[in-house]
GUVOMI-420742 format. One record per residue: residue in three letters; residue number from 1; x, y, z of N, C-alpha, C in turn. Coordinates in steps of 0.001 Angstrom, whole numbers, plus 500000, padded with zeros to 6 digits. Layout:
<atoms>
ALA/NUM/X/Y/Z/X/Y/Z/X/Y/Z
...
</atoms>
This chain:
<atoms>
MET/1/268301/363417/148736/268823/362437/148003/269240/362732/146677
VAL/2/270072/362274/146460/270620/362402/144926/270140/361668/143874
THR/3/269716/362404/142828/268918/361781/141719/270093/361075/140969
CYS/4/269272/360338/139996/269652/359559/139283/270828/359868/137780
SER/5/270323/361310/137497/271394/362191/136592/272533/362754/137454
ALA/6/272080/362911/138566/273655/363439/139471/274496/362219/139491
ARG/7/273575/360912/139890/274875/359924/140041/275776/359495/138671
ILE/8/275119/359742/137513/275574/359496/136026/276739/360558/136083
PHE/9/276362/361749/136167/277270/362970/136103/278330/362627/137105
LEU/10/278525/362147/138148/279292/361812/139069/280431/360980/138428
ILE/11/279757/359960/137965/280586/358988/137132/281185/359669/136444
VAL/12/280849/360358/135173/281423/361388/134275/282662/362097/134988
LEU/13/282150/362621/135868/283277/363624/136524/284475/362785/137283
ALA/14/284167/361514/137598/285249/360806/138090/286222/360523/137113
ALA/15/285529/359900/135696/286198/359552/134680/287291/360655/134235
ALA/16/286471/361902/134437/287300/363322/133530/288431/363541/134882
VAL/17/288479/363300/135967/289323/363701/136809/290539/362641/136364
CYS/18/290138/361515/136155/291222/360347/136069/291932/360786/134754
SER/19/291136/361539/133549/291813/361524/132494/292750/362967/132302
GLY/20/292214/363895/133328/293157/364766/133719/294385/364690/134437
CYS/21/294407/363624/134809/295705/362973/135557/296717/362276/134562
ALA/22/296327/361913/133520/297216/361125/132771/298321/361323/132148
PHE/23/299047/360589/132186/300857/361103/131915/301241/360750/130303
GLY/24/301665/361728/129847/301721/361393/128295/303009/360881/128034
SER/25/303019/359990/126891/304434/359238/126550/305634/359668/126252
ALA/26/306882/358801/126254/308104/359788/126605/308673/360279/125105
PRO/27/309186/361102/125078/309559/361828/123953/310251/360817/122951
LEU/28/311196/359890/123467/312227/359144/122636/311074/357755/122747
LYS/29/311378/357370/121323/310572/356039/121044/311436/354772/122060
ASN/30/311062/353967/122118/311702/352641/122700/312192/351840/121526
THR/31/313181/352406/120710/313599/352084/119769/314944/350908/119876
PRO/32/314869/349526/119456/315870/349021/119677/317100/349375/118813
HIS/33/318437/349362/119405/319966/349838/118700/320527/348686/118770
VAL/34/321262/348718/117409/322534/347345/117507/323609/348153/117946
ALA/35/324100/347925/118817/325488/348019/119873/326564/347630/118580
ALA/36/327734/348227/118953/328897/348368/118236/329409/347048/118726
THR/37/330503/346351/117895/330566/344722/118146/332439/345085/118620
PRO/38/332804/344505/119723/334190/345126/119641/335401/343798/118447
VAL/39/335930/344536/118143/337098/344012/117127/338296/344124/117709
ALA/40/339135/342733/117367/340285/342701/118298/341096/343930/117650
GLY/41/341908/344679/118809/342739/345582/118461/342469/347041/117786
GLN/42/341076/347177/118046/340506/348365/117823/339586/348814/118588
LEU/43/338922/349924/118282/337864/350658/119073/336796/350581/117896
SER/44/335794/350441/117987/334468/350552/117223/333334/351387/117547
VAL/45/332963/352086/116842/332054/353260/117087/331049/353105/116076
ALA/46/329630/353305/116483/328809/353232/115650/327748/354098/116000
VAL/47/327224/354827/115133/326124/356374/115380/324923/356128/114304
THR/48/323574/356503/114970/322396/356093/114666/321569/357548/115193
PRO/49/321386/358199/113947/320646/359580/114193/319019/359365/114263
GLU/50/318021/360143/115193/316883/359636/115593/316054/360817/114647
PRO/51/314810/360728/114406/313955/361963/114188/314146/363042/115134
PRO/52/314313/364440/114850/314417/365244/115655/313164/365861/116557
VAL/53/313140/365680/117688/311882/365879/118806/311985/367550/119131
GLY/54/310995/368416/118559/311485/369934/118613/312549/370503/117812
GLY/55/313495/371196/118593/314647/371633/118021/315846/370582/118480
VAL/56/315388/369744/118885/316774/368468/119402/317104/367403/118162
LEU/57/318118/367212/118185/318206/365819/117261/319242/364881/118050
PRO/58/318300/363715/118492/319066/362727/119402/319884/361907/118326
VAL/59/321121/361592/118934/321913/360805/118004/322320/359603/118953
TYR/60/321951/358455/118576/322483/357085/119427/324143/356818/118960
VAL/61/324835/357048/120326/326283/356289/119773/326569/355261/120714
SER/62/327170/354342/120092/327739/352930/121108/329269/352845/120281
VAL/63/329706/352729/121744/331302/352365/121416/331719/350947/121996
ALA/64/332689/350225/121151/332984/348905/121565/334414/348845/121616
ASN/65/335259/348103/122854/336493/348188/122865/336930/347280/122858
GLY/66/337857/346925/121422/338373/345622/121024/340183/345490/121449
ALA/67/340573/347090/121938/341903/346924/122142/342289/346452/123359
ASN/68/343564/346371/123662/344227/345836/125068/343985/346760/125849
MET/69/344075/348339/125818/343875/349039/126493/342505/349450/126847
PRO/70/342123/349925/127960/340599/350641/128493/340901/351733/127788
CYS/71/339699/352287/127556/339693/353794/127088/338219/354411/127951
SER/72/338282/355651/127866/337314/356477/128701/336496/357198/127759
VAL/73/334961/357080/127928/334310/357787/127042/333511/359018/127939
VAL/74/333902/360250/127289/333488/361576/127643/332485/362086/126809
PRO/75/331044/361814/127225/330153/362124/126276/330153/363995/125706
ASN/76/330783/364676/126895/330648/366292/126158/332116/366279/125226
GLN/77/332655/365279/124852/333442/365398/123553/333237/364766/122752
VAL/78/331865/364428/122081/331049/363947/121362/330436/365395/120387
PHE/79/331218/365532/118954/330882/366732/118284/329863/366517/117309
ALA/80/329026/367363/116822/328272/367006/115416/329176/367923/114445
ILE/81/329251/367290/113186/330353/368079/112274/329081/368826/111216
ASP/82/328831/370060/111139/328591/370736/109887/328923/370671/108827
GLN/83/328090/371167/107803/328551/371163/106428/329612/372334/106186
ALA/84/329733/373245/107367/331153/373991/107121/332207/373484/107800
GLY/85/332066/372559/108591/333162/371507/109167/333477/372074/110570
GLU/86/332323/372945/110996/332357/373235/112637/332076/372535/113381
ARG/87/332718/372158/114510/331967/371386/115486/330831/371921/116412
ILE/88/329770/371192/116170/328853/371610/117291/328668/370656/118598
ALA/89/328917/371386/119687/329071/371088/120698/327402/370092/121489
PRO/90/327505/369428/122029/326304/368766/122372/325364/369466/123577
LEU/91/324090/369250/123579/323404/369672/124724/323337/368686/125871
PRO/92/323149/369187/127069/323085/368560/128344/321766/368116/128451
PRO/93/321561/366894/128822/320329/366296/128691/319357/367071/129284
ALA/94/319307/367657/130323/318089/368532/130643/317791/369645/129975
GLU/95/318788/370231/129625/318708/371044/128431/318198/370924/127300
ALA/96/318154/369636/126563/317630/369425/125609/316370/369161/125618
ALA/97/315972/368566/126857/314487/368048/127358/313853/369482/127170
ARG/98/314602/370658/127482/313796/371961/127979/313642/372207/126403
GLN/99/314597/372297/125611/314454/372943/124171/313456/372095/123439
ALA/100/313650/370691/123299/312497/369906/122916/311080/370230/123204
GLY/101/310675/370592/124578/309500/370926/124939/309106/372420/124628
GLY/102/310089/373419/124322/309867/374800/124374/309388/374852/122730
ALA/103/309916/374068/122034/309596/373984/120513/308121/373718/120269
GLY/104/307381/373138/121404/306167/372833/121434/305785/371284/120596
GLU/105/306817/370626/120297/306571/369539/119734/307030/368322/120470
LEU/106/307436/368560/121999/307383/367326/122780/306142/366685/122951
ARG/107/305829/365461/122505/304881/364624/122416/304259/364535/123476
ALA/108/305193/364535/124987/304909/364007/126321/303832/365061/126603
ALA/109/304658/366440/126653/303758/367369/127321/302459/367884/126362
LEU/110/302476/367818/124882/301215/368044/124309/300423/366856/124640
GLU/111/300605/365691/124636/299364/364507/125108/299020/364819/126161
SER/112/299495/365231/127631/299158/365540/128867/298349/366818/128657
GLY/113/298953/367890/128197/298050/368882/128015/296592/368827/127206
ALA/114/296764/368036/126232/295279/367438/125372/294066/366931/126295
ALA/115/294790/366148/127241/293921/365003/128254/293470/366310/129287
GLY/116/294600/367090/129791/293654/367946/130442/292915/368917/129980
GLY/117/293026/369549/128826/291889/370322/127949/290576/369598/127881
ILE/118/290948/368076/127623/289596/367334/127529/288728/367384/128828
ALA/119/289580/367168/130088/288897/367015/131290/288295/368605/131414
GLY/120/289210/369459/131360/288287/370857/131725/287386/371210/130870
GLY/121/287156/370714/129555/286368/371273/128753/285114/370452/129466
ALA/122/285315/369239/129579/283917/368377/130366/283325/368928/131629
LEU/123/284115/369324/132747/283680/369903/133702/283173/371325/133333
GLY/124/283915/372134/132544/283228/373506/132431/281818/373570/131869
ALA/125/281329/372173/131033/280388/372310/130798/279262/371764/131580
GLY/126/279599/370910/132468/278991/370109/133606/278826/370321/135030
VAL/127/279981/371379/135549/279966/371358/137014/278778/371919/137401
GLY/128/278491/373022/136630/277458/374041/137230/275919/373014/137112
ALA/129/276149/372130/135843/274411/371444/135811/274616/370311/137346
LEU/130/275961/369991/137580/275796/368605/138519/275630/369588/139915
ALA/131/275963/370769/140109/275425/371656/141585/274046/372082/141470
GLY/132/273738/372021/140300/272080/372679/139990/271242/370901/140599
ALA/133/271639/369837/140020/271301/368565/140577/271016/368253/141577
PHE/134/272294/368529/142388/272469/368643/143880/271133/369561/144574
VAL/135/271246/370687/144209/270322/371632/144746/268982/371373/144445
HIS/136/268438/370698/143773/267168/370449/143224/266885/368842/144250
SER/137/267790/368321/144446/267705/367126/145105/267791/367184/146331
GLY/138/267843/368483/147287/267902/368464/148116/269264/368662/148900
ALA/139/270167/368499/148526/271581/367600/148919/272189/368813/149919
THR/140/272868/368307/150644/273922/369257/151602/274586/370331/150840
GLY/141/275199/371598/151395/276140/372207/151151/277360/371564/151159
ALA/142/277702/370373/151345/279009/370042/151742/279040/369300/150212
ALA/143/277660/368512/149890/277773/368047/148905/277936/368937/147681
ILE/144/277434/370035/147686/277566/370860/146529/279056/371471/146162
GLY/145/279478/371821/147294/280737/371842/147451/281715/371311/146838
GLY/146/281686/369788/147350/282391/368882/146992/282289/368751/145302
ALA/147/281191/368799/144648/281316/368961/143340/281885/370011/142619
ILE/148/281769/371236/143220/282295/372280/142725/283816/372308/142691
GLY/149/284212/371810/144115/285785/371473/144562/286064/370639/143533
ALA/150/285711/369493/143289/286341/368280/142145/286652/369191/140510
GLY/151/285835/369851/140773/285895/370484/138992/287258/371695/139208
GLU/152/287007/372343/140189/288301/373319/140226/289848/372594/140233
GLY/153/289626/371401/141278/290635/370468/141283/291573/369939/139763
VAL/154/290667/369647/138826/291052/369236/137323/291340/370174/137076
PHE/155/291002/371377/136851/291239/372661/136307/292924/373258/136583
GLN/156/292823/372737/138298/294639/372969/138717/295262/372173/138131
GLY/157/294507/371056/138029/295829/369798/137848/296078/369742/136430
ALA/158/295478/370353/135736/295904/370428/134181/297185/370744/133744
PRO/159/297572/372123/134212/298790/372863/133991/300127/371555/134825
ALA/160/299269/371013/135979/300282/370333/136718/300635/369174/135988
GLY/161/299714/368543/135327/299869/367389/134193/301171/367866/133399
GLN/162/301098/369067/132862/302060/369299/131772/303413/369559/132261
GLY/163/303539/369753/133532/304667/369905/134407/305276/368526/134657
ARG/164/304420/367678/134879/304569/366150/135460/305261/365545/133752
ALA/165/304897/365985/132639/305236/365418/131711/306656/365826/131082
ASP/166/306857/367330/131287/308170/367529/131147/309059/367074/132169
GLN/167/308974/367085/133196/309641/366277/134202/309901/364992/133886
GLN/168/309037/364098/133298/309349/362986/133066/310110/362821/131465
ALA/169/309793/363895/130730/311015/364054/129673/312152/363964/130259
SER/170/312734/364888/130976/313724/365250/131267/314665/364072/131931
ILE/171/313628/363335/132840/314530/362106/133377/314697/360929/132597
GLN/172/313738/361076/131358/314008/360073/130442/315126/360247/129285
MET/173/315064/361362/129160/316477/361877/128184/317654/361882/129319
THR/174/317709/362107/130190/318726/362018/130933/319200/360386/131543
ALA/175/318407/359557/131627/318452/358094/131507/319391/357375/130658
LEU/176/318432/357862/129132/318893/357147/128391/320437/357614/127656
SER/177/320827/358929/128019/321964/359338/127489/323337/358938/127645
LEU/178/324134/358736/126570/325283/358311/126734/326202/358430/128043
PRO/179/326505/357494/129054/327362/357597/130311/328711/358153/130319
ALA/180/328905/358742/131091/330493/359043/130924/331215/357689/131867
GLN/181/332096/356903/131051/332608/355632/131620/333349/355021/131037
ASP/182/334303/354075/131758/335526/354006/131141/334896/352345/130650
VAL/183/335685/352055/129451/335122/351014/128424/336220/349623/128804
ARG/184/336319/348700/128963/337463/347748/129233/337135/346821/127924
ARG/185/338198/346201/127987/338558/345221/126481/337437/344180/126509
GLY/186/336678/344261/125561/335559/343468/125243/334150/344093/125722
PHE/187/333980/345141/126444/333179/345785/126802/332285/346762/125799
SER/188/331342/347059/125753/330460/348163/125040/329890/348894/125854
VAL/189/329576/350306/125439/328675/351355/126212/327848/352031/124994
GLY/190/326549/352289/125425/325740/353237/124375/324864/353868/125176
GLY/191/324354/354999/124127/323528/356073/124646/323228/357229/123963
TYR/192/322236/358216/124229/322171/359375/123147/322856/360341/123561
VAL/193/323122/361349/122278/323903/362298/122694/322762/363452/121770
TYR/194/322845/364589/122704/321786/365206/121818/322581/366935/121462
PHE/195/322297/367293/120044/322495/368336/119363/321064/369153/118842
PRO/196/321601/370703/118986/320536/371326/117973/320093/370764/116966
LYS/197/319200/370899/116566/318483/370556/115269/319216/371042/113936
GLY/198/319657/370198/113113/320382/371003/112294/320769/369692/111287
ASP/199/321864/370749/109906/322165/369722/108854/323724/369152/109330
TYR/200/323931/367800/109946/325190/367751/110136/325650/366239/108813
GLU/201/327188/366565/109145/327713/365581/108153/328250/364402/108648
SER/202/328621/364565/109707/329506/363780/110763/329033/363798/112223
ILE/203/329755/362653/112949/330063/362607/114485/331325/362561/114741
GLN/204/332028/363235/115538/333331/363178/115666/333551/363247/117319
MET/205/334448/362037/117651/334270/361570/119087/335692/361417/119894
LEU/206/336012/362043/120691/337190/361740/121436/337171/360890/122153
LEU/207/338087/359906/122520/338255/358719/123375/339522/358683/123944
VAL/208/339690/358663/125319/340906/358624/126252/341313/357423/126628
ASP/209/342788/357430/126031/343250/355688/127061/343733/356017/127960
GLN/210/343111/355053/128902/343451/355534/130125/344618/355212/130864
GLU/211/345592/354453/130224/347059/354252/130554/348147/355311/130040
SER/212/347833/356024/128800/348747/356782/128513/348203/358071/128582
GLY/213/347155/358549/128549/346259/359963/128470/346107/360286/127188
ASP/214/346645/359683/126221/346407/360047/124626/344913/359948/124029
THR/215/344333/360738/123690/343095/360833/122795/343370/360209/121468
GLU/216/342019/359876/120952/341926/358993/119753/340537/359403/119383
VAL/217/340973/360328/117952/339674/360933/117548/338503/360005/116518
VAL/218/337842/359722/116662/336918/358917/115873/335649/359417/115036
SER/219/335653/359413/113778/334464/360000/113019/333907/359128/112312
ARG/220/332312/359313/112348/331379/358641/111683/330732/359306/111053
PRO/221/330207/358997/109641/329324/359861/109062/327795/359396/109277
LEU/222/327212/360690/109349/325636/360859/110278/324874/360771/109085
ARG/223/324697/360796/107728/323775/360168/106649/323682/358816/106248
</atoms>
């Protein structure tokens, strides 16, 4: 028969297991962005830099087409211009997620790691006590094994939780990135472009006229 103290500890154990499975919050805040407004006869571009995440600077870019001809947005043709006037190429979203997490400042990974650490610490202190309670209560070997197995499962789940957080970050940063697409008259498109963390003066963007194939260079200050 399981004692009252063992039952209580089972409840604590279950809570710890759940905390070990926690997912961290997304690395990019759900911040509303003002979309560029189409202006008759021209292309409108608006840029909004976000606070750096690890070693990555996210910049929200919005394009609105008020011209008669449709244009194409090409995300890898959006550049950050540094103080020396050099063009810095953007990072692919998956690489941006990796670099943000590699700097140790990706909130999703840190929060999931902390949750796993708390669960692991609680179990490290109490799994032995729980097994002992089972022994003194005359519980079967299956019950004792279950208690120890539950503890080991959370220990193994902590790094898995961090892996899930990293995957979540990559998915989110890809989903919110500026898409490569055609923008027809009166339409607008927006999304994030990611750059290595740095001190930049402006953003330079190349837009393609679908009919003529010509490119138009649009620059916007980043400060």
